[in-house]
N, C-alpha and C positions, 0 to 999 in steps of 0.2 A: 863348600855343598852349594849348589846352584837350586833356588826354590822359585817357584813360580807362585804368585800370588794373584787371585781372579777376583777384579771385585775391588780392588786394594786401595782406592781414592776417596773410600768412603768415611762411613764414621771410626770403626775399629781398623779399617785394614793402614793406614798413615803411623797408628802409634806401634802395629803389630810389627811392619818393615823396619822400624828404627831399631827395635828388640834385635829383628835378623841381623841389621846391620852392623849391630855393637857387640854381635857374638860371630863377627867376620864372616855370614854368610854371605853370597853371592843372590840379590835380591832383582828378581824381573817383573813387574805389574802389569795386567793386563785390564784394560776396563772402557768402556766408551767415555767416559770423562779421566783426561789425562791430568785435571788438574784439580786439589780439593777443592770444596767451596768451605771448607769451614778456615776459622781466620784460628784455630785452636791445635791446628795440626798439621803442619805440612808435611811434603813427601822428601825423607830424606835424600840430599844430594847425588848420593852413591847409588840408589833403586834408577835400573832402566823402567823408562815408560813407555809402554809399548797402546795402540788401540787397537780395540776387537770389541767383540758383541757375543757372551757367553752363550745367546740365546741361536747363535751360529756354528754349527760343527765346525765348520773350515774353518769360521776364526782360531778357535779353541786350538783345533789341531795343528794347524801354521804354529801356536805361539809351542806350543809341546815340541816340534820337530824343531823349531829355529834353539828355543832357550834349551833343551834339553834336561829338562831339570830332574834332580832326585826328590824334589819334595813338592807335594802341589797342595793347594790349598785354596777352596773355594769362600768367600766369602759376599759373592754377589747373590742379592735376593731380594725382591720386594717387598719389604716391612710394611704392617701395618696399610698397603695402600690395594690388597688384593679386591676386598669388596667394590669398588670403585671399578674397578677395569679388572675383571676376572682374566681374560684372554691374554692380555699383557705381561700380568703376573703369572699367570700358568705357566707362560713360555720361560720368564725366570725363573720362577723356584723350581719347577718339573722338568722342563727339556733340557735347563740353563745347568743344571745341576747331575741330568743323566749325561750331557755333552762332555762335562769334567772329567765324569767316571768310563766313559770309554776313549775317550781323548788320551786317559793317564795308561789305559791297558795298553791299547794298540802303539804307544810310546814309551811303554815299561817303564813308569813312573814306580819307583822304587815305595811309596808312599802317599796316600793322601789324606787329607782332612779336611773334613767340613762344616758350617756350620747349620747344626740344627737348632730347637728352642727349647725353651721350657713351656711354651703353648700346646705339645703335645701333648701335653698331662691335664688339659681342661681345668677345669674346678678344681678346686681344693676339696670342696665340698665330698665329692668324690670318692675322697681319703680321709676323711675326719681329721683329726687332731695330731696324725701322724703321717713324719717325713716320707717322699716319695721316692723312690730306689728306680735306676735305670730298667732295671727287671718289672717295675708296675706295667700295668696294662695304659695304653694312651685312649684320652678320652677328648681331645680336643675337638672342638665343630669349626672351628673360621676357616677360611681359605687357606691362610697363612700354616695354621696348626696342620691341616691335613694336609698339605704341599711338604711338610717336612717330615710328618708320620711316613708318607711316599716316599721321602729322601731316603730316610732311615731304615724302609724296605729293601727299597732299589740297591742301599749299601751291600747289605747282606746277597742281595742275590747273587752282585759282582766279588763278592769275601768267598763265598760257597761255590761260586763256578768256576773260578779263576784262580784262586788263592792271592787275592792281592791284597793288601795292608791299604785298609778303608778305616779312618777315624773318627767319631761323629762328637763333636762337644755342644750339650747343649746349654746355653747363656740361657741368665735367669732375665731380670727388668736391666738389660746395661744403660747407666748413665751417664751425665757430662755434662757441660756446657754447650756442646756443640748436637746436641741431639733432635733432632727433628722428628721421625719418623717412629713409629710403633707407639710403647707407652710413654707417652712423655708429659704426661700429670706431673709424676715427681721433679722433669726436667724446668718444666715451666715454672713449680711452687718457688723452686731456688734461684731460678735466671733471673724470673722479673723482680722476685723479692731481693735481689742482689744489685738490680736495677733503679731501686726502690719507685715502682712501677703496684699497683695491690693488684692482687691473687684473690681467682676467687675459683673455688672447685666443686664437684658436685657431692661428694661424700667423703665426709669425714674418716671412716673407719676403713672405706678400702683399703685393702694389702697390695703391699710389692714389694718381690725379693729382690733389693739393690746389688750392680755390682758396677762398679764405677769399669771407665773403656779401658782406664789404663790394667786395672786388674785381670778385663777378660782377656786384654792383648796378650799380657802376662803367659795365659796360661794358653790362649793356640800357640803361641812359642815355646814352650817347654811340648806340649802336645806333638806339634808339628816335628818338633829335633828329635824325639824321643826315636830311639830304631826300632824297639821292638814293643809298644805299647801293652800293657796285658788285656786290656779290652778296648771291646768295638766303640764302645760309646761311653761316655760322661757327663755327667751334671755338673755345674761349672757353681752351683749353689749363688749365697749370695747372703744378705743380712735380711731379712723380715719387718718389716716397719709400714705404718698404716701410715695415709699421707697427715693425718694428725698429729702423728707421733713425730712424721718428719717437719712438718711446721713447727713444733715447741723445739727442733732444734735449730733449724735455722734463724726463728725469734730467742736464741740465747747468742746467737752475734748480731743478731738486727732487729733488736727491742723495737723497732718502729716499725718492722713489717706490718704491713695490711694482710693479712690472710683471713680467709673468709670461708664457710661454706657452706651450701646451701640446707644437706641435711647430715643428723651422723647416720651411723651404721654403713651397710657396706661390705663388712668383712662377709658374709653369706655368699654375695654374688663376687667373690673375689678371685682372681683364678691361680693358678697352684703359689702358694707361698713358702709351702713348709718341705724343703729338699734334702736328701742325701747325698751329702756329696763327701761322703767319707773316700769311696773310691779314687778319687782324682787328688786330694789333700796326702794321701796316706802315699799315693805311689809318686806323684811330682812335688811333694813337699809345700802345696801351696795354702797360704796363712792372705787373709783379708786385712788390711787396714780397718779402724774402728771406723764406722759410719763417721761417726761425727769430725772426725778428721777429713773426712773423703768430701762432706757437705763444705766445710772450710775450704778446701783446696776451689771446691766451684765456684763458691760463691767469689774467691778473690780470682779467679779467672777470667770470670766474667766483669767484675768492677777492671781490672786490667787494661782488659779491653776496650771497657768505657772510659777511662781514665779518671772513673773514681778512687776514694781514697782506699787502701788494703785494708781489711780488719783483722786484727792481730789474733792469737789463739787467747782462749780464758778459759 
């Protein structure tokens, strides 16, 4: 099966492509950057990489015509950058996504998968102490959240008007040693502590819903390769944790870690961190490793890259 991965040289893409190739799929990546900047995730040698700009319809259409993919996934979006450059990120998030939908329609691509976001739900305070489902109303107000809300709206239009198979996944707060955009406080906490650097963050009680980058890559792989998903939208879910609780886990492995917070509190100002992902888990058999396991992996990934002694499991 041929798979076209748009925006595949970023944070999630190389991990996804590795999984697709392990499943013996033929993978082509289209991205403006033809080589990933991360030292933690290299592109698999079996993947073909072509240069293209998702905001240019001609580039996307040309890739679809040349590759003739059975599946297309779009991972190109301006995570956490919209407030500073609204025009550029609108083109990437909104126009880029529409280009993928339209090129897939014209090119007869059988299945399209795209990345939405937990950000569409807005603050957890809108839902109280209950888990948010895919059918709940969306309250996100950041530019990124509004873009993702529109992506979901546009996907529904293409499904209704053209009977296309388009599936969105709402990743939670994806974490890993090489994340540099979007929610990065949890990454800073683990990465800087692993390097022996002091860490200071604003709010101890601020909540995150963490999912490791390897886990979200597996989610995308399973949803992408499914022939007939039962739903058009899936919450990734994750593990809810405060930054203070995450700091305690880090100190289990690095007792001398210098982690401080300016203030307590923050829970009431947190984004959506209670999420029902039973739809995804039941249909695709998704199970996530314990958070403690993933934290140790991130710490050791960083220390290995920095030439520091690895930490044993305790």
